[in-house]
N, C-alpha and C positions, 0 to 999 in steps of 0.2 A: 293933561288937559284939565282945566278947572271945570268942575261940575256945578251948574247953577241949581238954584233951589227947585224950580219946576221939574228939571230933569231928575233930580234926586228923589223928589216925591213920587214921580211917575214910576221910576225904577223900583222904589220900595213897595209901591202898591202892586206892581206886576209880579214881583218876587213872592208876594203873599198869595195872590189870586191866580196868576198865570193869565193867559196860556203860555206855554214854554217859549214859543217862537217870538212872541212879543216881548217877553222878559229878556230873552237873549238879545234881540235887536236893540232894546232900550239900553242894555248894559254896554253893548258895542258903541252905541252913540255917545253915551255918557263918558266912556273911557277914551273915545276918539281914536280907536284902533282900527286900522284897515284889516281886512280878512287875511291878506298875505302876511301881515305882521303877527296876527293871532296864530296863523299856521306855523310860523317860525318859532314862536314861543312854545307852542305845543310840542314841536319837534325837539326842542331843548329838554323837554320832560319825557321824551321817549314815546310820544304819541304822534302817529302818522295819520294825517287826514287831509283830504283835498279841499281846496278853496271852494269848489263847487258844492261839496257836501255841507260845508259851513253856510254857504249862501242859501241852500235849500232849507237848512234848519231854521234860519232866521226869517225866511219867507213863509214858513209853514207848509212848504211843499213836501217835506220829508220830516219824519219824527224819529229821533234816536231811540232804538230799541235793543239792538244787539249788545252783548256784553262789552265789546271793544268800543262801541259808540258811547255807552254809558260811562266807561272809563274816561273817554275824551271829555265828556260833560263835566266830570269831577275835576279834571285838569283845567277846563275852561273857567271854573269858579276861582281857581288860583290866579290864572292869567288876567282875569277881569276884576280881581280884588273884590270878590263877592263872598258873603258868608258861606261857610261850609254847608253843603247839601241844599243850598237855596235853589239852584237850577235842577239838581237831581231829583228833588222831591216833587217837582212839577211833572216829572215823567214816571216816577216810581212811588206809588202810595205806600202807606205804612205796612201793608201786607207784603211788600217786597217784589211784586211782579209788575213789570212795565204796563202802563195803560195801553189799551188797544190804539193803534194808530188811527188818527182821524182820516176820513176820506181825503186823498191827496187833491189839492187844488189843481185845476186845469192849468198847466204851464203852457207857454207859447209853443214849446217843443211838441207838446201833445196835439196842438192845433195844426202844426205844419208836418207832423210825422207821416200821416198817411198820404204822402205825395203820390206814391204809386197807385194807391186806391183811387185818388181823385183823377189821375190821368186815365185810368181804366174807365171810370164812370163817365168822364167827359168824352172818351172815345166812343162809348156806347151811345151817347147822345149825339155824336157827330158834330161836336161843338169845339172850335179851336180854343186854345188856352187864352189867346187874346180875344176877348169878346167884343172889342171895338168900343168899349165904354170906360169912362173913368168917373169916379164919384165926386160930385160937387158938394153934397151935403147928405148927412145920414143922421136920422133921429131914431134911436133904438130904445125900446122899452122891454125890460126883462121882468118877468113875474116869478117869484119864488113861492111855491105852494106850502101848505101846512105841514107836509112831510119833509120840508127843507130841500125839496127837489126843484130843479128848473122846470117850471110848468109851461111857460110860454115865452117866446121872444118875438116882438113885433117891430117891424121896420117901416119907416117912411123914408124913401131914398130919392135923391136927385142925382141924375147922371147926365153926362154930356158925351155925345158920340164923337169919336175922332176919325171915323171913316163913314162913308155913305152906306146905306142899306141895313143898318143895325135894327133888328126888330124883336130882340129878346135879351133877357138877362138870366144868368144861372146863379141861384142863391144856394149857399152851402150851409148846412147845419151840422155841427159836431156836438154830440151829446156828451153828458157825463159818463163816467165808467158804468158799464151795464146798460147803456142806451140800446133800445130795441128799435131799429129803423122801421119795422113793420107797424109799430104803434105810434110813430110820429105822423102828425097830420099837418098838411100845408094848407094855409088859408090865404087867398088872394084878396087884396083890397082894391083901391082905386087904380085905374089905368093899366091893369094887367089881368091876364087870365092864366090859369094853370095849364102847363103843357105836360111833358113827361117827367116822371119822378123815379129816381134810382137810389138804392141804399146799399150799404155794406155793413153787415152785422158785426163783423170782427172789429172794424175800425169805429163803429158807432157813428157813421157818416150818412147824411141824406143830401142829395143834390136835387134841386127842383128847377125846372125850366119855366120861366115867367115870360109869357108872350105879350108883346105890346100890340095895340090896334093900329099902329102906324110904323112905317119905316123911317128911321131918323136919317137925316143928312148930316154930314160932318159939321160939327159946331152946334147942332141942335141939342136942347135939353129935354129931359123927360122926368116926370114925377110919378112914382108908383109906390104902392104899399103891399106888404105881405107879412105873414106870420107863420112860425113853426110852433105847433102845440106838441109838447113832449111829456115830461113827467115819468119817463120810463127808466131814467138813469138813477145813480146814487145821489146822496146829498151834495149840495153845491157849497163851495167855500169862496168862490169868486167868479166874476165874469170879466173876460178881457177880449180885446180885439187887436189883431196885428195889422199894420199898415205897411205896404211895400213902397208906397210913393207918398210924397207930400200932397196934400189935398185941401179940401175946404173944411167946413164945420162938422164936428162930430159931437152928438149929444147922447149920453147914455143915462138912462134912468132905471134903477132897480127897485122894485116894489115887493115888500114882504107881506105874507099872510099874517093876519093878527094873531094866529095861533102859533106862529113860529117867527119870533123877532130876534134878530142878532143883538149881541151885547156891544158890538163895536163895528164900525164901518170906516173904510178909508179908500181914497183914490190913489192910484200910483201910475207911474210910467216907467218904461224900460227902453233903452236904446236898441237892444237886441235881446234874443232869448237868453243868452248867457250873462248879460250885464246886470249889475245890481239895480234894485228898484230905486227910483228917485221921484222927486216931486210928490212925495207922500203927504197926504192931507187928511185929517180926520173929518168925517162927514156925520152930520146929525140927522137922524130920522125925522121926517116931517110928522107932526103929531096926528094928523087925521088919516093920511094915506100910507103911512109907514114906508116912505120911499126916500131914497138918496139919489143924487145925480152928479154928473160931471159935464162940463161944456169945454170943448177945445175948439177955439176959433180957427186956427190954422194947423191942421194935422201934419205932423212930420213922420218920416219913416220910423217905425218902432212899434211899441205896444202901449195901449192905454187900457185901464181897467179899474174895477172896484172890487175890493175884497172885504170879507166880513168874518167875524168870529161868533160862533154859537156858544151860549152859556152852558 
């Protein structure tokens, strides 16, 4: 595959500065090689590695550290026709020890993994899995604090009832690794009030019952606002949301504290948890508020999110 000048310039820059996962992703794009083809070429060199691992590496969800993984990286340089040590040195500095792995970005799998936990919490609240509502529109604002942690996420949501008598919504918050549910605070805004709150420390999950002041009839809509104040988990590298059904508009805005600004931001989509990321687009921080955003007019089943890299 012919490599155009912008691609070549971007790849050369990333091989100099990193981070590793962006350099790898740029090299794969420039060479036009599917991960299955890369896996095959590595196997020809005696390196056995799964497509899932390669995908995690290029997403930044995992970072090669073990000796066998670092050997695979050296072989990747040959497969992708890169200068010797160009990828390897982004992982192993001159001292020879691999750099500590960055906090893993929250994958969709980590969002859906505590299904048993959620079922238990919903049972405690005596709330059916089908709450009788579906989302028509959702505007979500995420604030990343000076310590690079998710400090708050605020939602303005529009829902429509698909059966009579619905008078509440259960909001779910899944924190970063290390999230302490006892330190998470739920704040209600317009058209709802706080009911029962339950949490699970092992899963880092909080569920909050938001009570409406009216019982909706089938077909009626309701607008309400709420927020989760957190800051108890580890550093954040992305924020994403999974959608089980097609729906209305989704707006996500991520705002960064002036004391902790990322060096690069991008939006992305995934058809499913194991699918490659697509529709990637670089995002530019607004000058005054240090924020980026995405707007999806008609949500489809899958995943939408914004990721960022720290300097």
